[in-house]
N, C-alpha and C positions, 0 to 999 in steps of 0.2 A: 906246290904248294894250293895250286890254282888249275881249275878245271876245266875244259874244253866249255865255253860260252853258250849259254840255251840260245840257237838259231833263232827264235820269234820272238825274243828281248834281249837282243844281246849285247846292247848298252850299257841300259839298267841291270842284267846280271855282271857285267863284269865292274861296276862300280860297287853293287853289294860283296863280290868277293874278295873286294881288296881292302875295303874298309871294317869288314869281318877280320880281316887278316891282322887287320891295325888294332883293331876293338878286344879284340881276344888276344892278343900278345904274340902271336906266331911274329908279326913286325913290330919292331919296338920301335920307339923315340929314335931317328940318327941312322937306322937302317935306310940305306938306297936301294927303291927299286931297280929293278933292270931295267933297260933301255926299253923304248916304244916299239923296237922293232922283233926283241924278243920275248914283251907281253902281251904281242900282238901274235907271237906263234905261239906261245903259252895258251893263250885264251882262242886262237884260232879265227883272229878279227883282224878288220883292215887297222893301220897306223893310225889312220884319220877316226876311228870312233876309238880308239888308246888315248888321241890327244885330248878327246873330249871327256873321255870321263877323268882322265887325269886333272884336268882344267876343272872339274864337281867338284873331286876329293880335294880340290886346295881349296874352291870356296867354302868347303866343309871344313874347312880350317884340320885336315887330317893330313894333309903334305905339303912340301913346299917347294918348287919349279923351281930348278938355281941356273942359272945358266953359263954357259961358258966350258973348256974344256972336261972342268970336275964338275961340271953340273950334272940336272936330273933331278927324278922327284926323289924326297928324302922323308922320310915317316919324321911328322912332328907330335909334341907331347899334346894328349886331347887334354885342352883346359877350356874354361868357362866361358872365353872371349867372344865367342860366337854364337853360343847361347845369349849373352846377356844383350848382344849385338840386336842377334834379332827380333827378343822381347821388345828393345826398347824401341827400337822402328816400328812394331806392331803399335805398340802403345802412342806411339807420338802419329801414326798414320789415321783416316780416316774411317778404317775399321774399329776403332776404338770408341765407345761413347763414353761418359761421366757412368751412367746406369751398367756399362760393362765392366768399369772398372770399381764400382760401387760393391758390385756382384762378388767377383772376384777377393777384394779386400775385405769384404765381412766375410767369408769361408775363412780365408786364409791365415789375418789377423786375430781374428775369431779363434783358433786353433791355435797359432802358433802362443798366445796370453796364456790359455789352457795348461799347454806345457811347458811354458814358463814360472805358471803357478806352482806347478806341480815339482819343477827340478830347481828352482831360484834356491841358490845358499846366503847364508849371511854377506858374501863380497860381493856377489850381483846385485841383492837386495842396496848395501850401500855403495855403489857405481850406477842405480836408477835413481836413488834419492842424489846423488852429486849432480846425475845431470838434470833430474826436474827442480832445483836449486836454480840451474842456469838458465831453464826455461820460466823460471818466475820470475828471475831478474830480470829477461827482457819482458816480459807481459808487466810488470809494473812503471818500466820505465814508457808506453806506451805504444802506440801505433808506430814510430819514430824507429823501433828496434823490430818490427814485422818480420823483415829478413833474419834477423838473428832469432828470431821466437821460432821462426820453420826451420831452421837448421837445427837448434834445439828439441825441437819437435823429431824430429829424422833420428837426430840419433838416439834416442829413447826408441823408438822403435825398432830401431837396430838394435841395440842394445837387448830389447825384450827378444827376439828374433833369435840372436847370439844365444841368448839363457837355454834354449833347446837342443842347442848342440846339432841341431839338422841342417847341415851345409846347404839342404834343398830349398828350404824356406829364409836362409841368409840372402842366399844367391837371387831367391827370388822375389824377394822386396827390399833387395838395396836395387836393384832393377827395375824397382816400380818407384822406386821413391825418386829414384836419378831420373825421371823422366814425368812425374806429375806437376811439378815445380813449373812448367810451362804454363798447366791445368791453375796453377796458383795465381800465374802472374793475370789471367785474363779474369777467372770467372771469380776468384776470393781475394779482393784487395784485404781482407780483416780490417777492421775494426776495435776499438779498444771491448767492445763487450764480446766479439765472436775469438779473441786473440784470450779471454780471460774465462770463457765457457771452453775452449780447447785447453787451457792447460788445467781446469778443474776436470775433465773429463782424462786427462794424463794424470793426475792426482790419482785420482779413485781407482786404478787401474792399477799404478804400481802400489796402493795399499792392499789389492786385490793381491794381488801375488805377493808381496811382504807373510799375508796372513797364507797362504797355500789356497786361494779360495778359487779353484780353475773354473767352477760352473761361472761365479762371478764374476771371473775377470773376463771369459771370453763371452759374457754378457754387453760388461762396459766396453770391450773393443768394438764391437760388434755394430753397438749406442754411437759410439764415437764416430767412423766410418760412415755411419747413415749422417748423423748430423754434419759432417761435413759434405757428403753428395746432397745433401736436403741445400744446404746452402749455397752450393757451384750449380745444381740448376734454379734455384731462382732468380742466379746472375744470366745464368746462360737464356733462360725465358726475357729477360728484360732486354737484353741484346737479340734475340731476335724479334720483339716486339718493335725497336727502334730500325732494325731493318725494313720491316713489311710496313712503317709507317715513311721510310725515304730519307731516313737519320742516318749516318753515318757508322757503321760496325764494321770497322776496317782492323781485323788481327794480324799483328804480328805483321803488318803488309799485304796481308791479303787479304780479299773479302769473304764475313764468314756464310759457309751453306747453313742450310738449314738442317739445324741438327737433327732432327726429326726425319732427314732424307736419308742420314748418312754421317754417321759419329759428328765429332766432336767438329771437326774441319780445322783443326791444328796442323801446321805444316813446319 
């Protein structure tokens, strides 16, 4: 199954060969890899190199290292957990700014809304309307129901993504929405006007999807994200101004860095 590792890049080549054997199905979930000694002989490399390569594969979620007499490296089922975790960490890191999020979401959520408008059936539309009714109930109760409204908003976004039938859209947007709540907490307190505007956006998007108006649904979804980002950027600017004038700008127990220098500064 394996060939001798390329001498000038032994470590990377070992990882690549085992990874490809797992991804193309030559190694299946539950299969036990040969021992480090046997793998070292197959690749013509040291046990130390093999040990490090197996650790990389374990970190990528491709294998599990089990201890004990019956232990060893066992192939795992490839799942979404690692990707979600990595994307979530990226969103929460200082490498992702509000502008990064907005740019990404405008493109993705615009496409998702357009595809949903083309593919939604009567059952899908009824589900969206039910979720919209929940959002309206939270909206009319006022800002004290902000958290409930945000959850209803998220469920609507995810329902639209699920209508596409594309697991990449669903997985990516679920990870994004799971991690942007921290941005809501800091940059988007949401007063009554903002909650109502948000609801009106959602209502228009659902209406466009119901009519099968793909271009309109896409435009409305992008406008919705742009409005969201505009409010957040304004709150961010005010926090930076407070910080520059010597007032407290403590966010989640840490001092806010200048977002113009590096990302949003949440951790």
